[in-house]
DSSP file (Angstrom, degrees, kcal/mol; ACC not computed):
  #  RESIDUE AA STRUCTURE BP1 BP2  ACC     N-H-->O    O-->H-N    N-H-->O    O-->H-N    TCO  KAPPA ALPHA  PHI   PSI    X-CA   Y-CA   Z-CA
    1    1 A M     >        0   0    0      0, 0.0     4,-2.5     0, 0.0     5,-0.2   0.000 360.0 360.0 360.0 -36.0  220.8  103.9  159.0
    2    2 A E  H  >  +     0   0    0      1,-0.2     4,-2.6     2,-0.2     5,-0.2   0.883 360.0  52.7 -60.0 -38.7  223.4  103.2  156.3
    3    3 A I  H  > S+     0   0    0      1,-0.2     4,-2.0     2,-0.2    -1,-0.2   0.908 109.1  49.6 -64.1 -41.2  220.7  101.3  154.3
    4    4 A L  H  > S+     0   0    0      2,-0.2     4,-2.2     1,-0.2    -2,-0.2   0.924 111.1  49.3 -62.1 -45.2  218.4  104.3  154.5
    5    5 A F  H  X S+     0   0    0     -4,-2.5     4,-2.3     1,-0.2    -2,-0.2   0.932 112.2  46.8 -61.4 -46.9  221.2  106.6  153.3
    6    6 A W  H  X S+     0   0    0     -4,-2.6     4,-2.5     1,-0.2    -1,-0.2   0.846 110.0  55.3 -64.9 -32.3  222.1  104.4  150.4
    7    7 A S  H  X S+     0   0    0     -4,-2.0     4,-2.2    -5,-0.2    -1,-0.2   0.921 108.5  47.0 -64.7 -43.5  218.5  104.1  149.5
    8    8 A V  H  X S+     0   0    0     -4,-2.2     4,-1.8     2,-0.2    -2,-0.2   0.910 113.2  48.7 -64.7 -42.5  218.1  107.9  149.3
    9    9 A I  H  X S+     0   0    0     -4,-2.3     4,-1.8     1,-0.2    -2,-0.2   0.919 111.2  50.7 -62.1 -43.5  221.3  108.2  147.2
   10   10 A S  H  X S+     0   0    0     -4,-2.5     4,-2.6     1,-0.2    -2,-0.2   0.877 106.0  55.0 -63.0 -38.7  220.0  105.4  144.9
   11   11 A V  H  X S+     0   0    0     -4,-2.2     4,-2.8     2,-0.2    -1,-0.2   0.903 105.3  53.3 -61.5 -40.9  216.6  107.2  144.5
   12   12 A A  H  X S+     0   0    0     -4,-1.8     4,-1.7     1,-0.2    -1,-0.2   0.921 111.0  46.4 -59.6 -43.2  218.5  110.3  143.3
   13   13 A F  H  X S+     0   0    0     -4,-1.8     4,-1.7     2,-0.2    -2,-0.2   0.896 111.5  51.0 -67.0 -40.1  220.3  108.2  140.7
   14   14 A V  H  X S+     0   0    0     -4,-2.6     4,-2.1     1,-0.2    -2,-0.2   0.921 108.3  51.9 -63.2 -43.3  217.1  106.5  139.6
   15   15 A V  H  X S+     0   0    0     -4,-2.8     4,-2.0     1,-0.2    -1,-0.2   0.883 105.4  57.1 -59.7 -37.6  215.4  109.9  139.2
   16   16 A A  H  < S+     0   0    0     -4,-1.7     4,-0.3     1,-0.2    -1,-0.2   0.904 108.6  45.4 -59.8 -41.3  218.4  111.0  137.0
   17   17 A F  H >< S+     0   0    0     -4,-1.7     3,-1.0     1,-0.2     4,-0.5   0.824 108.3  55.8 -74.3 -30.6  217.7  108.0  134.7
   18   18 A V  H >X S+     0   0    0     -4,-2.1     3,-1.4     1,-0.2     4,-1.3   0.869  98.4  65.0 -63.4 -35.6  214.0  108.8  134.7
   19   19 A G  T 3< S+     0   0    0     -4,-2.0     8,-0.3     1,-0.3    -1,-0.2   0.674  87.3  70.3 -61.6 -17.5  215.0  112.3  133.5
   20   20 A L  T <4 S+     0   0    0     -3,-1.0    -1,-0.3    -4,-0.3    -2,-0.2   0.847 112.5  27.2 -67.4 -33.3  216.3  110.7  130.3
   21   21 A I  T <4 S+     0   0    0     -3,-1.4    -2,-0.2    -4,-0.5    -1,-0.2   0.523 125.0  49.9-106.5  -7.6  212.8  110.0  129.1
   22   22 A Y  S >< S-     0   0    0     -4,-1.3     3,-2.3     3,-0.1    -1,-0.2  -0.767  71.7-171.0-129.0  85.2  211.1  112.8  131.0
   23   23 A P  T 3  S+     0   0    0      0, 0.0     4,-0.1     0, 0.0    69,-0.1   0.532  73.8  76.5 -66.4  -7.9  213.1  115.8  130.1
   24   24 A I  T 3  S+     0   0    0     67,-0.2    -5,-0.1    68,-0.1    68,-0.0   0.736  83.5  80.0 -71.4 -19.1  211.5  118.2  132.5
   25   25 A I  S <  S-     0   0    0     -3,-2.3     2,-1.8    -6,-0.2     3,-0.1  -0.784  90.4-128.9 -86.5 122.6  213.6  116.4  135.2
   26   26 A P    >>  -     0   0    0      0, 0.0     4,-1.3     0, 0.0     3,-0.6  -0.526  30.3-170.7 -73.8  88.5  217.2  117.8  135.2
   27   27 A A  H >> S+     0   0    0     -2,-1.8     4,-1.2     1,-0.3     3,-0.8   0.882  76.4  46.4 -52.6 -55.3  218.8  114.4  135.0
   28   28 A V  H 3> S+     0   0    0      1,-0.3     4,-2.0     2,-0.2    -1,-0.3   0.815 105.4  62.4 -64.8 -28.7  222.4  115.2  135.5
   29   29 A L  H <> S+     0   0    0     -3,-0.6     4,-2.2     1,-0.2    -1,-0.3   0.889 101.5  52.2 -60.8 -38.3  221.5  117.4  138.4
   30   30 A F  H <X S+     0   0    0     -4,-1.3     4,-1.9    -3,-0.8    -1,-0.2   0.796 103.8  56.8 -71.6 -27.2  220.1  114.4  140.2
   31   31 A V  H  X S+     0   0    0     -4,-1.2     4,-1.7     2,-0.2    -1,-0.2   0.948 110.4  44.7 -62.9 -47.2  223.4  112.5  139.6
   32   32 A Y  H  X S+     0   0    0     -4,-2.0     4,-2.7     1,-0.2    -2,-0.2   0.853 107.8  57.7 -66.4 -34.2  225.2  115.3  141.4
   33   33 A I  H  X S+     0   0    0     -4,-2.2     4,-2.8     1,-0.2    -1,-0.2   0.909 104.9  52.5 -60.7 -40.3  222.6  115.3  144.2
   34   34 A G  H  X S+     0   0    0     -4,-1.9     4,-2.0     2,-0.2    -2,-0.2   0.909 109.4  49.0 -59.8 -42.0  223.4  111.7  144.7
   35   35 A F  H  X S+     0   0    0     -4,-1.7     4,-2.1     2,-0.2    -2,-0.2   0.942 113.2  46.0 -61.4 -48.2  227.1  112.6  145.0
   36   36 A V  H  X S+     0   0    0     -4,-2.7     4,-2.6     1,-0.2     5,-0.2   0.895 109.7  54.5 -65.1 -40.3  226.4  115.4  147.5
   37   37 A L  H  X S+     0   0    0     -4,-2.8     4,-3.2     1,-0.2     5,-0.3   0.909 106.8  51.9 -60.3 -40.7  224.0  113.2  149.5
   38   38 A Y  H  X>S+     0   0    0     -4,-2.0     4,-3.0     1,-0.2     5,-0.6   0.942 110.4  48.6 -59.5 -45.9  226.8  110.7  149.9
   39   39 A G  H  <5S+     0   0    0     -4,-2.1     5,-0.2     3,-0.2    -2,-0.2   0.895 115.3  44.0 -60.9 -40.6  229.1  113.4  151.1
   40   40 A V  H  <5S+     0   0    0     -4,-2.6    -2,-0.2     1,-0.2    -1,-0.2   0.925 120.1  40.2 -70.4 -45.3  226.6  114.7  153.6
   41   41 A F  H  <5S-     0   0    0     -4,-3.2    -2,-0.2    -5,-0.2    -3,-0.2   0.861 140.1  -0.1 -73.7 -35.8  225.5  111.2  154.9
   42   42 A F  T  <5S-     0   0    0     -4,-3.0     2,-0.3    -5,-0.3    -3,-0.2   0.629 111.5 -58.8-117.5 -87.7  229.0  109.7  154.9
   43   43 A E      < -     0   0    0     -5,-0.6    -3,-0.1     1,-0.1    -1,-0.1  -0.978  18.1-137.2-165.0 156.3  232.0  111.8  153.8
   44   44 A F  S >  S+     0   0    0     -2,-0.3     3,-1.5    -5,-0.2    -5,-0.1   0.561  81.0  96.9 -90.5 -11.0  233.4  113.8  150.9
   45   45 A V  T 3  S+     0   0    0      1,-0.3    -1,-0.2    -6,-0.1    -6,-0.0   0.854  78.4  53.1 -53.0 -46.0  236.9  112.5  151.3
   46   46 A P  T 3  S+     0   0    0      0, 0.0     2,-1.7     0, 0.0    -1,-0.3   0.767  92.9  79.0 -64.6 -20.8  236.7  109.7  148.7
   47   47 A M  S <  S-     0   0    0     -3,-1.5   108,-0.0    -4,-0.1   112,-0.0  -0.617  74.4-179.6 -89.2  82.2  235.5  112.3  146.1
   48   48 A T     >  -     0   0    0     -2,-1.7     4,-2.0     1,-0.1     5,-0.2  -0.043  46.7 -92.8 -74.7 177.4  238.9  113.8  145.3
   49   49 A I  H  > S+     0   0    0      1,-0.2     4,-2.4     2,-0.2     5,-0.2   0.870 128.5  56.4 -60.6 -36.7  239.7  116.5  142.9
   50   50 A D  H  > S+     0   0    0      1,-0.2     4,-2.6     2,-0.2    -1,-0.2   0.920 104.7  52.5 -60.1 -43.7  240.3  113.9  140.3
   51   51 A F  H  > S+     0   0    0      1,-0.2     4,-2.5     2,-0.2    -2,-0.2   0.937 111.1  45.9 -56.7 -48.9  236.8  112.5  140.9
   52   52 A W  H  X S+     0   0    0     -4,-2.0     4,-2.5     1,-0.2    -1,-0.2   0.865 111.1  52.1 -67.6 -36.2  235.3  116.0  140.3
   53   53 A I  H  X S+     0   0    0     -4,-2.4     4,-2.4     2,-0.2    -1,-0.2   0.931 111.2  47.6 -64.1 -44.4  237.3  116.7  137.2
   54   54 A I  H  X S+     0   0    0     -4,-2.6     4,-2.5     1,-0.2    -2,-0.2   0.930 113.1  48.7 -60.6 -45.2  236.2  113.3  135.7
   55   55 A Q  H  X S+     0   0    0     -4,-2.5     4,-2.2     1,-0.2    -2,-0.2   0.894 111.4  48.8 -65.1 -40.1  232.6  114.1  136.6
   56   56 A I  H  X S+     0   0    0     -4,-2.5     4,-2.6     2,-0.2    -1,-0.2   0.914 111.6  49.5 -66.0 -42.2  232.7  117.6  135.1
   57   57 A L  H  X S+     0   0    0     -4,-2.4     4,-2.5     1,-0.2    -2,-0.2   0.911 111.6  48.9 -62.9 -41.6  234.3  116.3  131.9
   58   58 A L  H  X S+     0   0    0     -4,-2.5     4,-2.3     2,-0.2    -1,-0.2   0.877 110.4  51.9 -64.7 -36.6  231.6  113.6  131.6
   59   59 A T  H  X S+     0   0    0     -4,-2.2     4,-2.3     2,-0.2    -2,-0.2   0.927 109.8  47.9 -65.4 -44.9  228.9  116.2  132.2
   60   60 A V  H  X S+     0   0    0     -4,-2.6     4,-2.5     1,-0.2    -2,-0.2   0.933 112.6  49.6 -60.2 -45.2  230.3  118.4  129.5
   61   61 A L  H  X S+     0   0    0     -4,-2.5     4,-2.9     1,-0.2    -1,-0.2   0.879 108.2  54.6 -60.6 -38.6  230.4  115.4  127.2
   62   62 A L  H  X S+     0   0    0     -4,-2.3     4,-2.2     2,-0.2    -1,-0.2   0.926 110.4  44.6 -61.4 -46.4  226.8  114.6  128.1
   63   63 A F  H  X S+     0   0    0     -4,-2.3     4,-2.4     2,-0.2     5,-0.2   0.898 114.5  48.9 -66.8 -40.1  225.6  118.0  127.1
   64   64 A V  H  X S+     0   0    0     -4,-2.5     4,-3.0     2,-0.2     5,-0.2   0.930 111.9  48.8 -64.4 -45.0  227.6  118.0  123.9
   65   65 A A  H  X S+     0   0    0     -4,-2.9     4,-2.4     2,-0.2     5,-0.2   0.901 111.7  49.9 -62.1 -41.1  226.3  114.5  123.0
   66   66 A D  H  X S+     0   0    0     -4,-2.2     4,-1.7    -5,-0.2    -2,-0.2   0.946 115.6  41.3 -63.5 -48.9  222.7  115.5  123.7
   67   67 A Y  H  X S+     0   0    0     -4,-2.4     4,-2.6     1,-0.2     5,-0.2   0.930 116.3  49.3 -64.4 -45.9  222.9  118.7  121.6
   68   68 A A  H  X S+     0   0    0     -4,-3.0     4,-3.1    -5,-0.2     5,-0.2   0.879 109.0  51.6 -64.8 -39.3  224.9  117.0  118.8
   69   69 A S  H  X S+     0   0    0     -4,-2.4     4,-2.5    -5,-0.2    -1,-0.2   0.912 113.3  44.4 -66.8 -40.8  222.6  114.1  118.5
   70   70 A N  H  X S+     0   0    0     -4,-1.7     4,-2.3    -5,-0.2     5,-0.2   0.936 116.5  46.6 -66.4 -46.1  219.5  116.3  118.2
   71   71 A L  H  X S+     0   0    0     -4,-2.6     4,-2.9     1,-0.2     5,-0.3   0.922 114.2  47.7 -61.1 -45.6  221.3  118.6  115.7
   72   72 A F  H  X S+     0   0    0     -4,-3.1     4,-2.8    -5,-0.2     5,-0.2   0.922 111.2  51.0 -63.0 -45.1  222.6  115.7  113.7
   73   73 A G  H  X S+     0   0    0     -4,-2.5     4,-0.8    -5,-0.2    60,-0.2   0.916 116.5  39.7 -59.9 -44.8  219.2  114.0  113.6
   74   74 A V  H  <>S+     0   0    0     -4,-2.3     5,-2.8    58,-0.2     3,-0.5   0.939 118.6  45.8 -71.8 -47.2  217.4  117.1  112.4
   75   75 A K  H ><5S+     0   0    0     -4,-2.9     3,-2.0    -5,-0.2    -2,-0.2   0.884 106.3  59.2 -65.1 -39.3  220.1  118.3  110.0
   76   76 A K  H 3<5S+     0   0    0     -4,-2.8    -1,-0.2     1,-0.3    -2,-0.2   0.824 108.8  45.9 -60.2 -30.8  220.6  114.8  108.4
   77   77 A Y  T 3<5S-     0   0    0     -4,-0.8    -1,-0.3    -3,-0.5    -2,-0.2   0.177 127.9 -96.0-100.2  16.8  216.9  114.8  107.4
   78   78 A G  T < 5S+     0   0    0     -3,-2.0    -3,-0.2     1,-0.2    -2,-0.1   0.696  71.3 153.1  85.1  19.9  217.0  118.3  106.0
   79   79 A G      < -     0   0    0     -5,-2.8    -1,-0.2    -6,-0.1     2,-0.2  -0.328  31.2-140.0 -83.2 166.1  215.7  120.2  109.0
   80   80 A S     >  -     0   0    0     31,-0.1     4,-1.6    -2,-0.1     3,-0.2  -0.485  36.0 -90.6-112.2-178.9  216.3  123.8  110.0
   81   81 A K  H  > S+     0   0    0      1,-0.2     4,-2.6     2,-0.2     5,-0.2   0.855 126.9  59.8 -62.2 -33.9  216.9  125.7  113.2
   82   82 A A  H  > S+     0   0    0      1,-0.2     4,-2.9     2,-0.2    -1,-0.2   0.892 102.9  51.2 -61.5 -38.4  213.2  126.1  113.5
   83   83 A A  H  > S+     0   0    0      2,-0.2     4,-2.8     1,-0.2    -1,-0.2   0.882 108.3  51.8 -66.1 -37.8  212.8  122.3  113.5
   84   84 A I  H  X S+     0   0    0     -4,-1.6     4,-2.3     2,-0.2    -2,-0.2   0.936 113.1  44.4 -64.0 -45.1  215.3  122.1  116.3
   85   85 A W  H  X S+     0   0    0     -4,-2.6     4,-2.7     2,-0.2     5,-0.2   0.921 114.2  49.7 -63.8 -43.7  213.4  124.6  118.3
   86   86 A G  H  X S+     0   0    0     -4,-2.9     4,-2.7     1,-0.2    25,-0.3   0.902 111.0  50.1 -61.2 -41.2  210.1  123.0  117.5
   87   87 A S  H  X S+     0   0    0     -4,-2.8     4,-2.3    23,-0.4    -1,-0.2   0.915 111.4  48.3 -62.8 -43.6  211.5  119.6  118.5
   88   88 A T  H  X S+     0   0    0     -4,-2.3     4,-1.8     2,-0.2    -2,-0.2   0.917 113.2  46.8 -64.7 -43.8  212.8  121.0  121.8
   89   89 A I  H  X S+     0   0    0     -4,-2.7     4,-2.5     1,-0.2     5,-0.3   0.922 113.0  49.8 -63.9 -43.2  209.5  122.7  122.6
   90   90 A G  H  X S+     0   0    0     -4,-2.7     4,-2.4    -5,-0.2    -2,-0.2   0.868 108.1  54.3 -62.0 -36.6  207.6  119.5  121.6
   91   91 A L  H  < S+     0   0    0     -4,-2.3    -1,-0.2    15,-0.3    -2,-0.2   0.876 112.3  43.8 -64.5 -38.3  209.9  117.5  123.9
   92   92 A L  H  < S+     0   0    0     -4,-1.8    -2,-0.2    -5,-0.1     4,-0.2   0.878 126.0  28.2 -77.7 -38.5  209.2  119.7  126.8
   93   93 A I  H >X S+     0   0    0     -4,-2.5     4,-1.8    -5,-0.1     3,-0.9   0.692 100.5  82.5 -98.9 -18.2  205.4  120.0  126.5
   94   94 A G  H 3X S+     0   0    0     -4,-2.4     4,-3.0    -5,-0.3     3,-0.3   0.901  89.0  52.3 -52.5 -49.1  204.6  116.7  124.7
   95   95 A P  H 34 S+     0   0    0      0, 0.0    -1,-0.2     0, 0.0     5,-0.2   0.776 110.5  49.6 -62.7 -24.6  204.5  114.6  127.9
   96   96 A F  H <4 S+     0   0    0     -3,-0.9    -2,-0.2    -4,-0.2    -3,-0.1   0.830 116.9  39.3 -81.2 -32.4  202.1  117.0  129.5
   97   97 A I  H  < S+     0   0    0     -4,-1.8    -3,-0.2     1,-0.3    -1,-0.1   0.901 132.0  23.3 -83.0 -43.9  199.7  117.1  126.6
   98   98 A I  S  X S-     0   0    0     -4,-3.0     4,-2.2    -5,-0.2    -1,-0.3  -0.829  89.9-139.8-124.2  90.5  199.9  113.4  125.7
   99   99 A P  T  4 S-     0   0    0      0, 0.0     2,-2.2     0, 0.0    -3,-0.1  -0.140  75.5  -4.0 -53.7 145.7  201.0  111.4  128.7
  100  100 A F  T >4 S+     0   0    0      1,-0.2     3,-0.8    -5,-0.2     4,-0.2  -0.425 136.7  47.4  70.9 -64.9  203.5  108.6  128.1
  101  101 A V  T >> S+     0   0    0     -2,-2.2     4,-2.9     1,-0.2     3,-1.2   0.625  91.4  82.3 -81.6 -11.0  203.7  108.8  124.3
  102  102 A G  H 3X S+     0   0    0     -4,-2.2     4,-2.4     1,-0.3    -1,-0.2   0.768  80.4  65.5 -62.8 -25.4  204.1  112.5  124.3
  103  103 A I  H <4 S+     0   0    0     -3,-0.8    -1,-0.3    -9,-0.2    -2,-0.2   0.812 114.1  31.1 -67.2 -28.5  207.8  112.1  125.0
  104  104 A L  H <> S+     0   0    0     -3,-1.2     4,-1.0    -4,-0.2    -2,-0.2   0.826 124.8  43.5 -93.7 -41.0  208.1  110.5  121.6
  105  105 A L  H  X S+     0   0    0     -4,-2.9     4,-3.3     1,-0.2     5,-0.3   0.822 102.6  68.4 -76.2 -30.4  205.4  112.3  119.7
  106  106 A G  H  X S+     0   0    0     -4,-2.4     4,-2.8    -5,-0.3   -15,-0.3   0.941 103.4  40.3 -56.4 -55.3  206.3  115.8  121.1
  107  107 A P  H  > S+     0   0    0      0, 0.0     4,-2.3     0, 0.0     5,-0.2   0.895 117.9  50.3 -62.6 -37.9  209.7  116.2  119.3
  108  108 A F  H  X S+     0   0    0     -4,-1.0     4,-2.5     2,-0.2     5,-0.2   0.956 114.7  41.5 -62.5 -52.2  208.3  114.7  116.2
  109  109 A I  H  X S+     0   0    0     -4,-3.3     4,-3.0     1,-0.2     5,-0.2   0.890 114.1  53.3 -65.4 -39.7  205.2  116.9  116.1
  110  110 A G  H  X S+     0   0    0     -4,-2.8     4,-2.1    -5,-0.3   -23,-0.4   0.919 112.3  43.5 -61.9 -44.4  207.2  120.0  117.1
  111  111 A A  H  X S+     0   0    0     -4,-2.3     4,-2.1   -25,-0.3    -2,-0.2   0.921 116.0  47.4 -67.8 -44.3  209.8  119.5  114.3
  112  112 A V  H  X S+     0   0    0     -4,-2.5     4,-2.5    -5,-0.2     5,-0.2   0.945 113.2  48.9 -61.3 -48.3  207.1  118.7  111.7
  113  113 A G  H  X S+     0   0    0     -4,-3.0     4,-2.8     1,-0.2     5,-0.4   0.898 110.1  50.9 -59.8 -42.6  205.0  121.7  112.8
  114  114 A A  H  X>S+     0   0    0     -4,-2.1     4,-2.2    -5,-0.2     5,-1.0   0.912 112.3  46.3 -63.6 -42.2  208.0  124.1  112.6
  115  115 A E  H  <5S+     0   0    0     -4,-2.1     6,-2.1     3,-0.2     4,-0.4   0.893 115.9  45.8 -67.8 -39.1  208.9  123.0  109.1
  116  116 A L  H  <5S+     0   0    0     -4,-2.5     4,-0.3     4,-0.2    -2,-0.2   0.935 123.2  32.7 -67.9 -46.1  205.3  123.2  107.9
  117  117 A V  H  <5S+     0   0    0     -4,-2.8    -3,-0.2    -5,-0.2    -2,-0.2   0.933 128.3  31.2 -81.2 -48.0  204.6  126.6  109.4
  118  118 A I  T  <5S+     0   0    0     -4,-2.2    -3,-0.2    -5,-0.4    -2,-0.1   0.918 134.7  23.5 -83.1 -44.1  207.9  128.5  109.4
  119  119 A H  S   <S-     0   0    0     -5,-1.0    -3,-0.2    -4,-0.4    -1,-0.1   0.467  91.5-136.1-103.3  -1.4  209.5  127.1  106.2
  120  120 A R        +     0   0    0     -4,-0.3    -4,-0.2    -6,-0.3    -3,-0.1   0.857  40.5 170.7  49.9  42.3  206.4  126.0  104.4
  121  121 A K        -     0   0    0     -6,-2.1    -1,-0.1     1,-0.1    -2,-0.1  -0.450  42.3 -89.0 -76.4 154.7  208.0  122.7  103.5
  122  122 A P     >  -     0   0    0      0, 0.0     4,-2.4     0, 0.0     5,-0.2  -0.251  39.0-111.1 -59.9 154.7  205.9  120.0  101.9
  123  123 A F  H  > S+     0   0    0      1,-0.2     4,-2.5     2,-0.2     5,-0.2   0.900 115.9  52.4 -57.1 -46.0  204.3  117.6  104.4
  124  124 A K  H  > S+     0   0    0      1,-0.2     4,-1.9     2,-0.2    -1,-0.2   0.912 111.5  46.4 -60.7 -43.8  206.4  114.6  103.3
  125  125 A E  H  > S+     0   0    0      1,-0.2     4,-2.0     2,-0.2    -1,-0.2   0.899 111.8  51.8 -63.5 -41.4  209.6  116.6  103.8
  126  126 A S  H  X S+     0   0    0     -4,-2.4     4,-2.2     1,-0.2    -2,-0.2   0.881 107.6  52.0 -64.3 -38.3  208.4  117.9  107.2
  127  127 A V  H  X S+     0   0    0     -4,-2.5     4,-2.4     2,-0.2    -1,-0.2   0.894 106.7  53.7 -65.8 -39.4  207.6  114.3  108.3
  128  128 A Q  H  X S+     0   0    0     -4,-1.9     4,-2.3     2,-0.2    -2,-0.2   0.913 108.6  49.4 -60.3 -42.0  211.2  113.2  107.4
  129  129 A V  H  X S+     0   0    0     -4,-2.0     4,-2.4     1,-0.2    -1,-0.2   0.908 109.2  52.9 -62.9 -40.9  212.5  116.1  109.5
  130  130 A G  H  X S+     0   0    0     -4,-2.2     4,-2.3     2,-0.2    -2,-0.2   0.892 107.9  50.2 -60.6 -40.6  210.3  114.9  112.3
  131  131 A V  H  X S+     0   0    0     -4,-2.4     4,-2.8     2,-0.2    -1,-0.2   0.918 110.2  50.6 -63.6 -43.2  211.6  111.4  112.0
  132  132 A G  H  X S+     0   0    0     -4,-2.3     4,-2.5     1,-0.2    -2,-0.2   0.894 109.7  50.8 -60.3 -40.1  215.2  112.8  112.2
  133  133 A S  H  X S+     0   0    0     -4,-2.4     4,-2.5     2,-0.2    -1,-0.2   0.918 111.0  47.9 -63.5 -43.9  214.2  114.7  115.3
  134  134 A L  H  X S+     0   0    0     -4,-2.3     4,-2.6     2,-0.2    -2,-0.2   0.918 112.7  48.1 -63.8 -44.3  212.8  111.6  116.9
  135  135 A L  H  X S+     0   0    0     -4,-2.8     4,-2.7     1,-0.2    -2,-0.2   0.891 111.4  51.5 -63.7 -39.1  215.9  109.6  116.0
  136  136 A G  H  X S+     0   0    0     -4,-2.5     4,-2.6    -5,-0.2    -2,-0.2   0.912 110.4  48.6 -62.8 -43.0  218.1  112.4  117.3
  137  137 A F  H  X S+     0   0    0     -4,-2.5     4,-2.7     2,-0.2    -2,-0.2   0.937 113.3  46.4 -62.1 -47.0  216.2  112.4  120.6
  138  138 A L  H  X S+     0   0    0     -4,-2.6     4,-2.2     2,-0.2    -2,-0.2   0.904 113.7  48.7 -64.8 -40.9  216.4  108.7  121.0
  139  139 A G  H  X S+     0   0    0     -4,-2.7     4,-2.5     2,-0.2    -1,-0.2   0.906 112.6  48.9 -63.4 -41.6  220.1  108.7  120.2
  140  140 A G  H  X S+     0   0    0     -4,-2.6     4,-3.0     2,-0.2     5,-0.2   0.906 110.1  50.5 -64.4 -42.3  220.8  111.5  122.6
  141  141 A A  H  X S+     0   0    0     -4,-2.7     4,-2.3     2,-0.2    -1,-0.2   0.896 111.4  49.2 -63.4 -39.6  218.8  109.7  125.4
  142  142 A L  H  X S+     0   0    0     -4,-2.2     4,-2.3     2,-0.2    -2,-0.2   0.943 113.3  45.8 -64.4 -47.4  220.9  106.6  124.8
  143  143 A M  H  X S+     0   0    0     -4,-2.5     4,-2.6     1,-0.2    -2,-0.2   0.915 113.3  49.4 -62.4 -43.2  224.1  108.5  124.9
  144  144 A K  H  X S+     0   0    0     -4,-3.0     4,-2.9     1,-0.2     5,-0.2   0.895 109.8  52.7 -63.3 -38.9  223.1  110.4  128.0
  145  145 A G  H  X S+     0   0    0     -4,-2.3     4,-2.2    -5,-0.2    -2,-0.2   0.917 110.4  46.8 -62.0 -43.7  222.1  107.1  129.6
  146  146 A V  H  X S+     0   0    0     -4,-2.3     4,-2.2     2,-0.2    -2,-0.2   0.930 114.6  47.0 -63.5 -45.3  225.5  105.6  128.9
  147  147 A L  H  X S+     0   0    0     -4,-2.6     4,-2.3     1,-0.2    -2,-0.2   0.895 112.1  49.4 -66.5 -39.6  227.3  108.7  130.2
  148  148 A Q  H  X S+     0   0    0     -4,-2.9     4,-2.3     2,-0.2    -1,-0.2   0.898 109.8  52.1 -65.2 -38.8  225.2  108.9  133.3
  149  149 A A  H  X S+     0   0    0     -4,-2.2     4,-2.6    -5,-0.2    -2,-0.2   0.915 109.4  49.7 -62.7 -41.3  225.8  105.2  134.0
  150  150 A I  H  X S+     0   0    0     -4,-2.2     4,-2.9     2,-0.2     5,-0.2   0.905 108.6  53.3 -62.3 -41.3  229.6  105.8  133.6
  151  151 A M  H  X S+     0   0    0     -4,-2.3     4,-2.2     1,-0.2    -2,-0.2   0.920 111.6  44.9 -59.9 -43.8  229.3  108.8  136.1
  152  152 A V  H  X S+     0   0    0     -4,-2.3     4,-2.6     2,-0.2    -2,-0.2   0.902 112.9  50.9 -67.9 -40.7  227.6  106.5  138.6
  153  153 A I  H  X S+     0   0    0     -4,-2.6     4,-2.5     2,-0.2    -2,-0.2   0.926 110.1  49.3 -63.2 -44.0  230.1  103.7  138.1
  154  154 A V  H  X S+     0   0    0     -4,-2.9     4,-2.1     2,-0.2    -1,-0.2   0.923 110.5  51.9 -59.7 -43.5  233.0  106.2  138.6
  155  155 A F  H  X S+     0   0    0     -4,-2.2     4,-2.1    -5,-0.2     5,-0.2   0.938 110.4  47.6 -56.4 -48.9  231.3  107.4  141.7
  156  156 A L  H  X S+     0   0    0     -4,-2.6     4,-2.2     1,-0.2    -1,-0.2   0.884 108.8  54.2 -63.8 -38.7  231.0  103.8  143.0
  157  157 A I  H  < S+     0   0    0     -4,-2.5    -1,-0.2     1,-0.2    -2,-0.2   0.902 112.6  44.4 -60.6 -40.5  234.6  103.1  142.2
  158  158 A Y  H  < S+     0   0    0     -4,-2.1    -2,-0.2    -5,-0.2    -1,-0.2   0.845 120.9  36.6 -74.4 -33.3  235.8  106.1  144.2
  159  159 A V  H  <        0   0    0     -4,-2.1    -2,-0.2    -5,-0.2    -1,-0.2   0.675 360.0 360.0 -98.2 -16.5  233.5  105.6  147.3
  160  160 A I     <        0   0    0     -4,-2.2    -1,-0.2    -5,-0.2    -3,-0.1   0.456 360.0 360.0-101.9 360.0  233.5  101.8  147.7
């Protein structure tokens, strides 16, 4: 039974990492689902108040890193708030419209489209903003992946 329980917990963590590249999945929520499943299947005792404080701080850092990387990517390349919104919308709907590559093309197209339509920037400038948006997304996904891995490692240190 223990193997089954650990398998279910592991699936929750894997889904969390899938959420890094498929943003419709609330990645960090699945990390916490793994924690709760451990508590339900085994016990909550190893997850002390210190554990929860560390996890909450890492979660806050994860959200800040995600927002900052996207903002930095777009702003560094001359983008506006409209580009950030366009990038976010593209990130959410891109994978549904263009499976697999939509996760990369969505933020790019969303940022470019927002700059072209709302701010009437030249095409070349809009494409640069799109590149910044894409780089911001990739940087954010990398940072979130590292932070989620740290969250799982901290969890394992506390429970094993």
